[in-house]
Structures are given as C-alpha cells and as structure tokens.
N, C-alpha and C positions, 0 to 999 in steps of 0.2 A: 753551602750546598754540599750534599752528601756525595761521596765518590765511592766507586766499587771497592776500594781498598780499606775504607773505614769500617766496614761491617754493617753499616746501616741498611735496612731493608729497602729494596727498590722494586717498584711494581711497574711493569710496562705492558700496555695493551697493544696487540698486533691486529691490524685490520683482517677480518675473516680468519683469525687464528686464535691462539690461546692467550692467556694472561701469564706472563713470566714473572716470577717472584725470585729475587736474588738477595743474598746477604743473610743477616741474622733475623730470623722470624720464627714465630710459633704458629702453626696451622691448627685451627680448632674446628671440630665438627659442629653440627647444629645444636648439640647439647653443651658445648663448651669444653668437650674432652679433646685432648691433644691427638692429632693424627701424625703418624710417623712420616717424616720427610727425610729420605735417605741422602739427599744432596742439598747443597747450599743454593742451588737453582732448581726450581720446579716449574712445570707448566700446568696451569689450571684450565680445564675445559670450559669453553663458552658456548659450544654448539649443542651440547647435551647428547651427542651420539657416542661418546667414549664408552669403552667397556670397563674402564678402571676409574670411575668417578671418585673424587673430583678432579683427578689428573687427566691431562690430555694424552691420548694415544695416537694422535695423528689422523683420526677418522675424518676430521674436517677437510682433509685434502682429497678424499674420495668423492666421486660424483654422487650428488644427493639424489636419491630415487624417491619419487612420489608415487603413491598408489593411485591407480586410475579407476 
C-alpha cells in the first residue's frame, strides 16, 4: 500500500467537494499536453462552477443559485 511519504500519487474524492491529488503525478489536458501543477497537492473541480478549470477555487461552497 502506498503511503504519503513514498511519492506515489494518491487520489481522494470528497463528498460535495473536489478531487484531491497528492504525490508524484502528471496532469494532462484533453490533448495530452501537460498542465502545470505548482504544488504536490492539487484540487480538481467536480462541480463545474470554478473560474480556474480544471482546478477547484472553492466555488462549490457557495450557495447554488438556480434561474427561475
């Protein structure tokens, strides 16, 4: 089993929140081109409301407004 200290990538899904990726990983866009990841831990958006896709900006914590 991988531990946080061995550098292996770990992916954790949080209910109603982002996908956290930790460790050694390469993040690729839809064309297979590398995306810069400035940290060893990143949060990927699952709600689709982020202003900085594919990264989570915390927007999922704001009240969700629906148009009437």
